N, C-alpha and C positions, 0 to 999 in steps of 0.2 A: 504493500500500500504506500510505500515511500518513493516509488520510482514512477517517472513519467517521461523520461528522456529516450533518446534513440537506442540506448543500451538496455532498455527494459527487458529484452529477451534473455539477457545473461542472468539477471536476477530471477526471472520466472523459471528458468531451467533449474536453478539451485533449489528454489522452493518446491518444485515438483519432485526433485530427487529426495529432499528431506521428508516429504510426505510419505514416500514409499519405502525409504530405507533408514528411517530414524532408529530402528531397533538395532542395527549394526553398531551404531555409535553407543547406544545404551549398554551393549554387551562388550564394548571395546574390541570388536573384531572387524571394524571398518577397513583395516589395512589389507584385508585379503580379497577385496573386491575392486573392480575396475574404477578408474577415476570418475567416469560418467555415472557410476552408481553410488558415489560417495556423497554423503551429506556433510557439509562443512569439511572439505578435504584437508584443511590445515590442521585438523585435530588428530591427524595420524600419529603425531608424536605422543599424545596422551595415551592412545591405545598401545603404542610400543612400551611406554613406561609402565603401564599397568600390567601388561603380560609378562614383561621381564621381572617386575617386582614380585610376581607370584613365585619366582624361583628362590627368593631370599629365605623364607621360613625353612624349606627342606635343606638348603645349603647351610643354614645356621645350625640345624639339628645335626647334620653331618659333622660340622666343625666341632660341636660340643662332644660328639661321640669319638671321632678320630680325625684330627686335623689333617693328617696326610691324605685320608680318603677325600676330604672336602676339597683340598687343593687339586687332587687328581681329577675329581669330577669337573672342577672349573677348567682345568687344562683340556679335558675331553670336549667340553662345551665349546671352548675357544677353537680347538682344532676342527671340530665339525662345522662351526660357523665359517671358518676360513675356506674349508673345502666347498661348502655350499656357495659362497661368494664367487670363488674362482669358476665353479661349474656354471653358475647363472651367467656370469659375464662372458665366458667362452661360448655359451650357447647363443647369446644375442649379440656377440661382437661389440661389446660396449666400450666406449671411451670414457675418459674422465670428464668430458664436456657434457654434463647433464642438462645444460641450458641450451643445447642445440635444438634443431628442428626435426620434425618427422618422427618416424618409428623409433629411431635411436633414443630420443628423449622420452617417449612414452614407455619404452621398455625399461629405461633406467629408473624412471619414477615409480612405475607400478610393479616391476619385477625385482628391483633391488633397493632403491632409496627408502621406501616406506616399510620394508619388511623387518620384523623384530629379530629374525635370525641373522640379519646383516648388520644389526645395530647393537647386538648384545655384548660384544667384546669390550668396548669402553666401560660399560656398566660392570662387567665382571672384574675389570681392573680396579674399579672403585671398591668393590667388595674385598678384593685382596688387600688394598691399602687400609681399609677399615680393620681387617683382621690383624694386619701388621701393627697398627696403632694400638689395638686392644692388647696384643701380646706384650708390648712394652709397658703399658699402663699396669698390667697385672704383675710384671716383673718388678717394676718400680714400687708398687704397693707392698710386695712381699719382702723387699729389701729395706731394712731400717737405716742402713748406712750405705755410703757410696761403695764400699768394698763388697758388701753383701749384694748390692744391686749389680755390680760388675760380675760377681760370681754366678748369679742367677742368669744374667744375660749370656754368659758363655755356654749355657746349656743348649741353645738353639741358634741356628744360623740367622733367623730373622731378628732375634734380639741382639745378636752380635752386630748386625748392621745398624739397628736402632741405637745401640750404645756408641758406635763409631760416629753416627750422625750428631749425637748430643755432645760428645766429649772430644771429637777430633775435628777441628775447624778446617783443616786441609781437605779432609774427606767431604765435609759438608759443602764447602765452596766448590769442590769438584762436581758435586751433584747439581748445584746451581748452574754451573757452566754447561754441563751435559744436558740439563733440562732445557736451557735456553737454546742450545744447538739443535736439539731434537724438535722442539716446537717450531723453530725458525725453518728447519728443513721441511717439515710437514706443510708449512704455509707457503714457502717461496720456491720449493723445488719445481713446481709446475707453473711458475710465473711466465716463462716463455711460451708455454702452451696456451694459457688463457689470454694473455695480453698481446703476444706477438704472433700467435697462430702457428708456432713451430710444431710440426707433426711429431707424435710419439708412437712407438710400436704398441701393439695391443698388449704385449707382456708388460711393458712399462706402465701402461694405463691401469692394468689389472692390479699390479703390485701397489701402485699409488692409491687406488681406491680402497683396497683391502686394508692397508697398513697405515694410511695417513691419519685416520681418526684415532685408532688405538695408540699410535705413536704420539699424537698430540697430547692425549690424556696421560701417557707415561711421562712425557716431558714436563707437563704442568704439575704432575704429582711430585716429581723430583724437586721442583721449585717451592711448592707449597708445604710439602710434608714436614720439613724441618720446623716450620712455624707451629705445626700441630704438636711437636715435641718440646715446644717452649723456646725455640731459637727463632732467628729472623725477627727480631723485636719490631722493627719498623713495619715489615709486612704484616705481622700479627696485629699490630695496632690499627693499621689501615683497614684490614679486613674485618676487624672487630667492631668497627663503627656501626651503630644501630641503623644508620641511614641505609646501609646495604640490605638489611632485613626488610625495610619498607620498600626499597626499590625492587627487590626480588619478587615481592607479591604484586607490586604495581605492574611490573613488566609482564608477569604471567597474565594479569587481567587484560593488558593491552594486546597480548598475543591472542587471546581468545576472541577479542572484539574487533581487531583491526581490519580483518578481511571483510567483515560485514559492513563496517563503516566505509571502506573503500568501494564496496559494491553500491552502497547508497550514493556515494559521491559520483561515481561514474554513471550510475543510472539516472541521475538528475541532470547531467551535463547536456547542454543543447548544442555545443560546438565541438570542433575537433580539438585535440591536445597537441601542443608544440613541445617537442623534446628539447627543453632549454634548462640551463642551470637555475634560472629563476623559478621555473615551474617545479623543479625537483625540490628546491629548498622550501618553497611555499607549501608543497604537499607534505613534506616532512614535518614542518611546524604545525 
């Protein structure tokens, strides 16, 4: 009821889709259907989050039972995810340019980009980091003195790494450098492909797509994790500001509403749109 411009048909198509397929969103399974069957297609991320989060309780139970088994299961999940990703990309000859045109873009979006089994590895890395942090907290709680803490930490590889992060500044700063290098590589390795149009082989494309997101999470973890252990005071202070808690909730709300607001905006327009810096900034504001 908010549209009366020449782009009204776009809004009407979405409304018709939501009338027929709203149950898919309600059950968080909308990522398994074609784009033209999706109600509010941008909510694919919520469906992914929900489905992957369902794995956490059984993984935690495994961790409480036998930690080695829990880590092994995560390793199996990650290996299967990598195999599925390579298989899907090989079948559809996908490149890293998901913003391209035609069938390539449609396949990338519907067969790969939105699928939870292609998105699970960064989440599992987060689970591993949580367990790593928990192991150190338990060791620190059990040790009343620094010597006792050191002795307890020597009993497991994970806590030996945690102890080195806390008490060895050279090792800690090496992690900062490694994290910055990994995240930069994940962001800028394909700069010439996206900006300059330099062609890459399919194998290069596939490796970049599969490992760039998990790699970025690993690099970011190496930078932030020392702050969780009480180091990196400046970073810990900045990230601890309450304003970020408010912004995180606000950004989520904007994410949920922004596409519908854009549809209203475009549906009401009576003239064409010029692609200029002025229009980009005004739309952003």
